[in-house]
C-alpha positions in Angstrom: 8.5 -0.9 21.4 10.1 -3.9 19.9 6.8 -5.7 19.7 5.3 -2.7 17.8 8.1 -3.0 15.2 7.6 -6.8 14.9 3.9 -6.2 14.5 4.6 -3.5 11.8 6.8 -5.9 9.9 4.1 -8.6 10.0 1.6 -6.1 8.8 4.0 -5.0 6.0 4.3 -8.6 4.8 0.5 -9.2 5.0 0.2 -6.0 3.0 2.5 -7.4 0.3 0.5 -10.6 0.2 -2.7 -8.6 -0.5 -1.0 -6.6 -3.2 0.2 -9.8 -4.9 -3.3 -11.4 -4.8 -5.0 -8.3 -6.2 -2.3 -7.9 -8.9 -2.5 -11.6 -9.9 -6.3 -11.2 -10.3 -5.6 -9.3 -13.5 -8.3 -6.8 -12.9 -6.0 -3.9 -12.1 -4.0 -3.5 -8.9 -4.4 -1.0 -6.0 -3.9 2.7 -6.8 -0.6 3.0 -4.8 0.8 0.0 -6.8 -0.7 0.9 -10.2 2.2 3.1 -11.5 4.9 0.5 -10.5 2.8 -2.3 -11.9 2.4 -0.6 -15.3 6.1 0.0 -15.5 6.9 -3.6 -14.4 4.9 -4.9 -17.4 6.8 -2.8 -19.9 10.4 -2.9 -18.5 12.6 -5.8 -17.2 12.4 -4.9 -13.5 10.2 -6.5 -10.9 7.1 -4.9 -9.3 9.1 -4.7 -6.0 12.0 -2.8 -7.7 9.6 -0.3 -9.3 7.8 0.1 -6.0 11.2 1.0 -4.5 11.9 3.7 -7.1 8.4 5.0 -6.9 8.5 5.2 -3.1 11.8 7.2 -3.3 10.0 9.6 -5.8 7.2 10.0 -3.3 9.7 10.9 -0.5 11.3 13.5 -2.8 7.8 15.0 -3.4 7.2 15.1 0.4 10.5 17.0 0.8 9.5 19.5 -1.9 6.0 20.0 -0.4 7.1 20.3 3.3 10.6 21.8 2.9 12.0 22.6 6.4 8.8 21.3 7.9 9.7 17.7 6.8 9.4 15.7 10.1 12.3 13.6 11.1 10.1 10.6 11.7 9.3 10.5 8.0 12.9 9.4 7.5 11.8 6.0 8.9 10.4 5.4 5.4 13.9 4.9 4.1 14.7 1.6 5.8 11.1 0.4 5.3 11.0 0.9 1.5 13.5 -1.9 0.6 12.0 -4.3 3.0 8.5 -3.7 1.6 9.8 -4.0 -2.0 11.4 -7.3 -1.1 8.2 -8.5 0.5 6.3 -7.7 -2.7 8.6 -9.6 -4.9 8.5 -12.6 -2.5 4.7 -12.5 -2.4 4.5 -12.3 -6.2 6.8 -15.3 -6.4 4.8 -17.1 -3.7 1.5 -16.7 -5.7 3.0 -17.6 -9.1 0.3 -20.2 -9.5 -2.6 -17.7 -9.1 -3.8 -17.1 -12.7 -7.6 -17.0 -12.7 -9.0 -17.6 -16.2 -12.7 -16.8 -15.7 -14.1 -13.4 -14.6 -15.7 -14.8 -11.4 -12.4 -16.4 -10.5 -10.6 -13.0 -11.1 -13.2 -11.3 -8.9 -12.7 -13.8 -6.1 -8.9 -13.4 -6.2 -9.4 -9.6 -6.2 -11.7 -9.7 -3.2 -9.5 -12.1 -1.3 -6.6 -9.7 -2.0 -8.6 -6.7 -0.7 -9.4 -8.6 2.5 -5.8 -9.5 3.1 -4.6 -6.0 2.2 -7.1 -4.5 4.5 -5.9 -6.7 7.4 -2.3 -5.7 6.6 -3.2 -2.0 6.7 -5.0 -2.5 10.0 -1.9 -4.2 11.5 0.4 -1.4 10.2 -1.9 1.3 11.7 -2.2 -0.6 15.0 1.6 -0.8 15.3 1.8 3.0 15.0 5.5 3.2 14.3 5.8 4.5 10.7 3.7 5.2 7.7 4.4 4.0 4.2 5.3 6.6 1.5 1.8 6.7 0.1 0.3 7.7 3.4 3.2 10.0 4.2 2.6 11.8 0.9 -1.1 12.3 1.8 0.0 13.5 5.3 2.4 16.0 3.7 -0.2 17.4 1.4 -2.9 17.7 4.2 -0.3 19.3 6.5 0.9 21.8 3.9 -2.5 22.9 2.7 -4.6 22.1 5.8 -6.9 19.7 3.9 -8.8 16.7 5.3 -6.7 13.6 5.4 -9.4 11.2 4.1 -10.4 13.4 1.2 -6.8 14.1 0.3 -6.1 10.3 0.3 -9.0 9.8 -2.2 -7.5 12.6 -4.4 -4.0 11.1 -4.3 -5.4 7.6 -5.1 -7.3 9.0 -8.1 -4.2 10.9 -9.2 -2.0 7.7 -9.0 -4.6 5.7 -10.9 -4.9 8.4 -13.6 -1.1 8.6 -13.9 -0.9 4.8 -14.3 -3.7 4.9 -16.9 -1.8 7.6 -18.9 1.4 5.6 -18.7 -0.4 2.5 -19.9 -1.8 4.4 -22.9 1.6 5.9 -23.8 3.5 2.6 -23.4 0.9 0.1 -24.7 -1.6 2.3 -26.6 -4.3 0.8 -24.5 -5.5 0.9 -20.9 -3.2 -1.4 -19.0 -2.8 -2.1 -15.3 -5.8 0.1 -14.3 -9.2 -1.6 -14.4 -12.3 -2.0 -12.2 -10.2 -3.8 -9.6 -8.2 -0.6 -9.0 -11.3 1.3 -8.0 -12.8 -1.7 -6.1 -9.6 -2.0 -4.0 -9.6 1.8 -3.4 -13.1 1.5 -2.0 -12.8 -1.7 -0.1 -9.4 -1.8 1.5 -9.9 1.2 3.8 -13.4 0.0 4.8 -12.0 -3.5 5.6 -9.2 -2.0 7.7 -11.7 0.0 9.7 -13.8 -3.1 10.2 -10.8 -5.1 11.5 -10.2 -2.1 13.8 -13.7 -2.3 15.3 -13.5 -6.1 15.6 -10.0 -6.7 17.1 -8.6 -3.2 17.5 -9.0 -3.1 21.3 -7.4 -6.6 21.9 -4.4 -5.7 19.7 -3.8 -2.4 21.5 -4.3 -4.1 24.8 -1.6 -6.6 23.9 0.8 -3.9 23.0 0.0 -1.8 26.2 0.3 -4.9 28.5 3.7 -5.6 27.0 4.8 -2.0 27.6 3.6 -2.2 31.2 5.4 -5.5 31.8 8.7 -3.8 30.7 8.2 -0.7 32.8 
């Protein structure tokens, strides 16, 4: 089990690297990060800090949706949130030099970020210990109203991107933080994660199972 948590933390950090690269591309960040990103542009708090606050808001929404049906394992989100927020700020600082000036360079940074983010998502899913607040919110909605998880995730992503767009219009009187990169990442990241699952999913799971057997 320890190896699963170590793998999850590794995936979490890789996830943050992908978020930093997509954000630095200046073509709009991923839907789950879009609201914190817009707020971080306007107010003097980091992207990681706004991600922390936004994640707490999502947990509150989960509690409202599920009520007494709120599963105890969802509480594992609480210790993960500050770690993930710290990772995001560290990754943003690490890639301070990424500032593409031409559109092709921006697209390259975005695509590289999507690739890294997709790999991070794959690692998190493979670890199978806890979901991040975005996925837990989707799970809460699909559980409460018995909807398809995949379709619900698309709806939640669109809602987050639309919310970020409205915030950008209210705060800056122009579309800020949500661009073509937001929708490209929404389409690519899940596909890339599934591709990694097909390519190396079995070896990763085999490694985790062999470790469990050796400890038995």
